[in-house]
C-alpha positions in Angstrom: -4.0 -0.6 14.4 -7.2 -2.6 15.1 -7.8 -5.6 12.9 -11.3 -7.1 12.6 -11.6 -10.8 11.6 -12.9 -11.5 8.3 -16.1 -13.6 8.3 -14.4 -16.3 6.2 -12.0 -17.0 9.2 -14.4 -16.1 12.1 -15.1 -19.6 13.0 -11.4 -20.8 12.9 -11.4 -22.3 9.3 -10.5 -20.7 6.1 -13.6 -20.4 3.9 -12.2 -19.8 0.4 -15.7 -19.5 -1.1 -16.5 -16.6 1.3 -13.2 -15.1 0.4 -14.0 -15.2 -3.3 -17.1 -13.3 -2.8 -14.9 -10.2 -2.2 -13.4 -10.4 -5.7 -16.0 -9.5 -8.3 -13.8 -10.5 -11.3 -13.6 -14.1 -10.2 -17.3 -14.7 -11.0 -16.4 -13.7 -14.6 -16.6 -16.2 -17.6 -14.2 -16.4 -20.4 -15.1 -18.3 -23.6 -18.1 -19.5 -21.7 -15.9 -21.1 -19.0 -15.4 -20.0 -15.4 -12.3 -17.9 -15.0 -9.4 -19.8 -13.4 -7.0 -16.9 -12.6 -3.5 -18.4 -11.9 -1.4 -15.3 -13.1 -1.2 -13.9 -9.5 2.7 -13.7 -9.5 2.2 -11.1 -12.3 -0.6 -9.2 -10.6 -3.3 -10.1 -8.2 -6.9 -9.2 -8.3 -8.5 -6.7 -6.0 -11.2 -7.1 -3.3 -14.3 -4.9 -3.1 -12.7 -3.5 0.2 -9.8 -2.0 -1.7 -12.1 -0.8 -4.6 -14.6 0.8 -2.3 -11.9 2.6 -0.1 -10.3 4.1 -3.1 -13.6 5.2 -4.5 -14.5 6.8 -1.2 -11.2 8.7 -1.1 -11.8 10.0 -4.7 -15.5 11.0 -3.9 -15.2 12.3 -0.3 -11.7 13.2 0.7 -9.6 14.1 -2.3 -7.1 16.8 -2.0 -3.3 17.1 -2.3 -1.5 16.0 0.9 0.6 17.9 3.4 0.9 21.7 3.8 -2.7 22.2 3.1 -4.7 23.7 5.9 -8.2 23.2 4.6 -10.5 20.2 5.6 -9.9 18.1 2.6 -6.2 18.5 2.7 -6.1 17.4 6.3 -8.5 14.5 5.7 -6.5 13.2 2.7 -3.2 13.7 4.6 -4.5 11.7 7.6 -5.6 8.9 5.4 -2.3 8.9 3.5 -0.3 8.8 6.7 -2.5 6.1 8.1 -1.7 4.0 5.1 2.0 4.5 5.8 1.4 3.2 9.3 -0.4 0.2 8.0 2.6 -0.6 5.7 5.1 0.0 8.6 3.3 -2.6 10.7 2.9 -5.0 7.8 6.8 -5.2 7.3 7.5 -4.8 11.0 9.6 -1.5 10.4 10.5 0.2 13.8 9.5 3.7 12.6 7.4 5.5 10.1 10.5 7.3 8.8 11.7 4.0 7.4 8.8 3.5 5.1 8.9 5.2 1.7 6.1 5.2 -0.8 7.3 4.5 -4.4 5.6 3.8 -7.7 6.4 0.0 -7.5 9.1 -2.4 -6.3 10.9 -1.5 -9.5 10.9 2.2 -8.4 12.1 1.2 -4.9 15.0 -0.8 -6.2 16.0 2.0 -8.7 15.9 4.4 -5.8 18.3 2.2 -3.7 20.6 1.6 -6.7 20.8 5.2 -7.8 21.4 6.6 -4.3 23.9 4.0 -3.0 25.5 4.0 -6.5 27.0 7.3 -6.0 29.4 5.9 -3.6 30.2 2.9 -5.8 33.6 2.8 -7.4 35.4 0.9 -10.1 35.9 -2.7 -9.0 33.4 -2.6 -6.3 31.4 -5.7 -6.3 27.7 -6.3 -6.3 26.3 -9.9 -5.6 23.0 -11.0 -7.2 21.3 -14.3 -7.5 20.7 -16.0 -10.7 17.0 -16.0 -9.8 16.6 -12.1 -9.9 13.8 -10.4 -11.6 15.1 -7.9 -14.1 14.1 -5.2 -11.8 16.8 -6.3 -9.4 19.4 -6.7 -12.3 19.2 -3.8 -14.5 19.6 -1.0 -12.0 22.8 -2.6 -10.8 23.9 -3.3 -14.3 23.8 0.6 -14.7 26.5 0.8 -12.0 28.5 -1.8 -14.0 28.3 0.3 -17.1 28.8 3.7 -15.6 30.9 3.1 -12.5 32.9 0.0 -13.4 31.2 -2.1 -10.7 31.6 -5.9 -10.9 28.5 -8.1 -10.8 28.8 -11.7 -9.3 26.0 -14.2 -9.5 25.0 -16.5 -6.8 23.8 -19.9 -8.4 20.9 -22.4 -7.5 21.0 -26.1 -7.3 19.3 -28.2 -10.0 16.1 -28.3 -7.8 16.1 -24.5 -7.5 17.4 -24.1 -4.0 19.7 -21.2 -3.2 23.3 -22.3 -3.0 24.4 -20.7 0.3 27.8 -22.1 0.2 28.5 -20.8 -3.3 27.1 -17.5 -2.2 29.5 -17.2 0.8 32.3 -18.0 -1.4 31.5 -14.9 -3.7 31.9 -12.5 -0.8 35.0 -10.5 -0.5 36.2 -7.2 1.1 35.2 -5.6 -2.3 31.5 -6.6 -1.9 29.5 -3.5 -1.4 25.9 -4.6 -2.0 24.1 -7.9 -2.0 20.7 -7.7 -3.8 18.7 -10.8 -3.5 15.0 -11.9 -3.9 13.2 -13.3 -1.0 11.2 -15.6 -3.2 11.7 -16.3 -6.8 8.9 -15.2 -9.1 9.7 -18.3 -11.4 10.8 -21.1 -9.0 9.0 -20.1 -5.9 12.2 -20.7 -4.0 12.5 -19.0 -0.6 16.0 -17.8 0.1 17.5 -17.9 3.6 17.5 -14.0 3.8 18.5 -13.9 7.5 21.6 -15.9 6.9 22.3 -14.1 3.7 22.2 -10.8 5.6 24.5 -12.1 8.3 27.1 -13.3 5.9 26.9 -10.1 3.8 27.2 -7.9 6.9 30.4 -9.8 8.0 32.2 -8.3 5.1 30.6 -5.0 5.3 28.1 -5.2 2.5 24.7 -3.7 2.4 21.6 -6.0 1.8 18.9 -5.1 -0.6 15.9 -7.5 -0.8 13.3 -7.8 -3.5 10.2 -8.8 -1.5 7.7 -8.5 -4.3 6.7 -12.3 -4.1 7.5 -13.1 -0.5 5.5 -10.4 1.2 2.5 -11.7 -0.5 2.8 -15.2 0.6 4.5 -15.1 4.0 4.9 -12.9 7.0 7.9 -10.6 6.9 9.7 -8.9 9.7 12.4 -6.7 8.5 14.1 -6.3 11.9 14.1 -10.0 12.5 15.7 -10.5 9.0 18.1 -7.6 9.7 18.1 -6.4 6.0 19.1 -2.9 5.1 16.5 -2.4 2.4 13.2 -4.3 1.6 11.1 -3.5 -1.6 7.6 -4.6 -2.2 4.9 -3.6 -4.8 1.2 -2.9 -4.2 -0.4 -4.6 -7.2 0.7 -8.1 -6.0 -0.6 -7.5 -2.7 -4.2 -7.1 -3.8 -3.7 -3.2 -4.0 -3.7 -1.0 -6.9 -0.9 -0.5 -9.5 1.3 2.6 -9.2 2.3 2.2 -5.6 5.1 0.3 -4.0 7.1 0.4 -0.6 10.8 0.7 0.4 11.8 -0.1 3.8 15.3 1.3 4.7 17.2 1.4 7.9 16.8 5.0 9.3 20.6 5.5 9.8 21.2 4.5 6.2 18.3 6.7 4.7 19.5 9.7 6.8 22.9 9.5 4.9 21.5 8.7 1.4 21.3 11.5 -1.2 17.9 11.9 -2.9 16.9 10.1 -5.9 14.5 12.6 -7.5 14.3 16.2 -7.0 11.0 18.4 -6.7 8.5 19.5 -4.2 8.0 17.9 -0.7 11.5 16.4 -0.6 13.2 19.7 0.2 13.7 21.7 3.3 14.7 25.1 1.8 15.3 26.2 -1.8 17.3 29.5 -2.5 19.1 31.0 -5.3 22.3 29.8 -3.8 21.3 26.2 -3.1 18.9 23.5 -1.7 18.7 21.6 1.6 16.8 18.4 1.7 14.1 17.1 4.0 14.3 14.2 6.3 13.3 10.6 5.4 10.9 9.5 4.3 10.0 12.7 2.5 13.3 13.1 1.1 12.6 10.2 -1.3 9.1 11.2 -2.2 9.4 14.2 -4.6 6.3 15.7 -6.1 2.7 14.8 -5.5 2.7 11.1 -4.4 0.2 8.4 -5.6 -2.0 9.4 -2.7 -5.1 7.3 -3.4 -3.0 4.4 -4.5 -1.3 4.4 -1.2 -4.6 4.5 0.6 -5.7 1.6 -1.5 -2.6 -0.4 -0.6 -3.3 0.3 3.1 -6.8 -1.1 2.6 -5.4 -4.1 0.9 -2.9 -4.9 3.7 -5.8 -4.5 6.2 -7.7 -7.1 4.2 -4.9 -9.6 4.3 -4.5 -9.0 8.1 -8.2 -9.6 8.6 -7.7 -13.1 7.0 -4.4 -13.7 8.8 -1.2 -14.0 7.1 -0.5 -17.4 8.6 -4.0 -18.6 7.4 -3.3 -17.4 4.0 0.2 -19.0 3.9 -1.4 -22.3 5.1 -4.1 -22.2 2.4 -1.5 -21.5 -0.2 0.7 -24.3 1.0 -2.2 -26.7 0.7 -2.7 -25.5 -2.9 0.9 -25.8 -3.8 1.2 -29.4 -2.4 -1.9 -30.3 -4.4 -0.6 -28.6 -7.6 2.8 -30.4 -7.3 0.9 -33.7 -7.0 -1.4 -33.1 -10.0 1.2 -31.7 -12.3 3.6 -34.7 -11.6 0.8 -36.9 -12.9 1.1 -35.5 -16.3 4.0 -37.2 -18.0 4.8 -34.4 -20.6 4.9 -31.6 -18.0 8.3 -30.7 -16.6 8.2 -28.3 -13.5 11.3 -26.2 -12.8 12.2 -25.8 -9.2 11.2 -28.1 -6.3 13.2 -26.4 -3.3 12.0 -27.3 0.2 9.4 -24.7 1.4 8.9 -23.2 -2.0 5.9 -20.9 -2.5 2.9 -21.8 -4.8 4.5 -20.7 -8.1 5.1 -23.4 -10.7 7.1 -22.7 -13.9 6.7 -25.6 -16.4 6.7 -26.6 -19.8 5.0 -29.3 -21.9 7.1 -31.6 -24.1 6.7 -30.8 -27.8 4.9 -27.4 -27.4 6.0 -23.9 -26.9 4.9 -22.2 -23.7 3.1 -19.5 -25.7 1.0 -22.1 -27.6 0.1 -24.0 -24.2 -1.0 -20.8 -22.6 -3.1 -19.9 -25.6 -4.8 -23.3 -25.6 -5.6 -23.5 -21.8 -6.9 -19.9 -22.0 -9.7 -21.4 -24.0 -10.6 -23.5 -21.0 -10.7 -20.4 -18.9 -7.3 -20.9 -17.3 -5.2 -17.9 -17.2 -1.4 -18.5 -16.8 1.7 -16.5 -17.7 4.0 -17.5 -20.6 7.5 -16.2 -21.5 10.7 -15.3 -19.7 9.0 -13.9 -16.6 11.6 -11.0 -16.6 14.2 -13.6 -15.4 16.2 -14.5 -18.6 19.4 -15.4 -16.6 17.5 -18.0 -14.5 15.8 -19.5 -17.7 19.3 -19.6 -19.3 20.7 -21.6 -16.4 17.9 -24.2 -17.1 18.5 -24.1 -20.9 15.0 -22.8 -21.8 13.9 -19.7 -23.4 10.3 -19.6 -22.1 7.9 -21.4 -19.7 4.4 -21.3 -18.6 3.9 -20.2 -15.0 0.9 -20.9 -12.8 0.8 -18.9 -9.4 -1.7 -19.2 -6.7 -3.2 -16.7 -4.4 -5.4 -16.5 -1.3 -8.6 -17.0 -3.3 -7.5 -19.9 -5.5 -9.2 -23.3 -4.9 -8.2 -27.0 -5.2 -10.8 -27.2 -7.9 -8.9 -24.7 -9.9 -5.8 -26.8 -9.6 -7.9 -29.6 -11.2 -9.1 -27.1 -13.9 -5.3 -26.4 -14.7 -4.4 -30.1 -14.8 -7.3 -31.0 -17.0 -6.6 -28.2 -19.4 -3.0 -29.3 -19.6 -3.9 -32.9 -20.3 -6.2 -31.8 -23.2 -3.3 -29.5 -24.4 -0.9 -32.4 -24.2 -3.2 -34.5 -26.3 -3.6 -31.9 -28.9 0.3 -31.5 -29.3 1.1 -35.1 -29.1 
């Protein structure tokens, strides 16, 4: 699909001030201070290109998709399937049949766990990393509770790096599934997914990857990685909520039973029985999130217009500067400093609870997340029950890093 360069990168540079013009909310003030939005790992803001495309769809094209023969149904179906093609290209999937729209990454991971879980037996092993988001833990725990599966945990080193040797030692002939994050939503650690997949496949295990963070911050090619399933969510990719993606290898999807039943996912329904459709529609029961999918397609087109390598370089610069500034504050402890980590920083301030710190710096206009970040096992590994988290995006600036650091210094003095 054709990509037009964004004006912010047209001259070969990355003009973040021009990028920020596309995000109306970034001009907002809170408590009389400029908004410094550093909660991007939870959810990213939306550019006008996405908002306008969704509004156009509702005002000019809206109808239900597939099977309709009238003008609007055809227009909406074409826009919806164009979004699927955009998503296919974004992940490097070989075919459209391997790209399933879901409600979120959580929905995608539940789909895989539910469908694969039907063939899981007592004593079969599932390997997770200690870094997983609860969305990539709880669905597999269901199989532990209901099918007698065994969950094993791959550790991280003290600096937050994925321990590949320890992971390898966990694999056995009973390992059926390896479910691993591509980038930790707490530490920013990037896992060696290609090598993980190779090792898992050597023992016959399937590889399920939570790409919710990685797909935002780095180019992803599911064929190069040789993963079996890859899940992402739209709202972190500058798209709307209520939409996610699941890539699955076609040969596996064709064998998998459906996750939900209803319209669209069937071939025939009779009094005697039901036959199911082919992927991807087999896994898209009911009216899908149509306009949300179109909005996600617009968001991915926006990212491509800036260039994913340019975005990654900009965020790497922000991450390096944030690491430098936070290291200068004696009371701040950052968790995770693995080589090549993303621009995500979990930290605490000596003598203060994370919630208190987040509340205080919010008064300076700085928005960060505080709590467990849906990663309780990981926080337990570091012996803490909550941290703050600052996470950076394609529209953040070095001046906003300074604003974070300055707000933390003032908070430090308050709690001293």
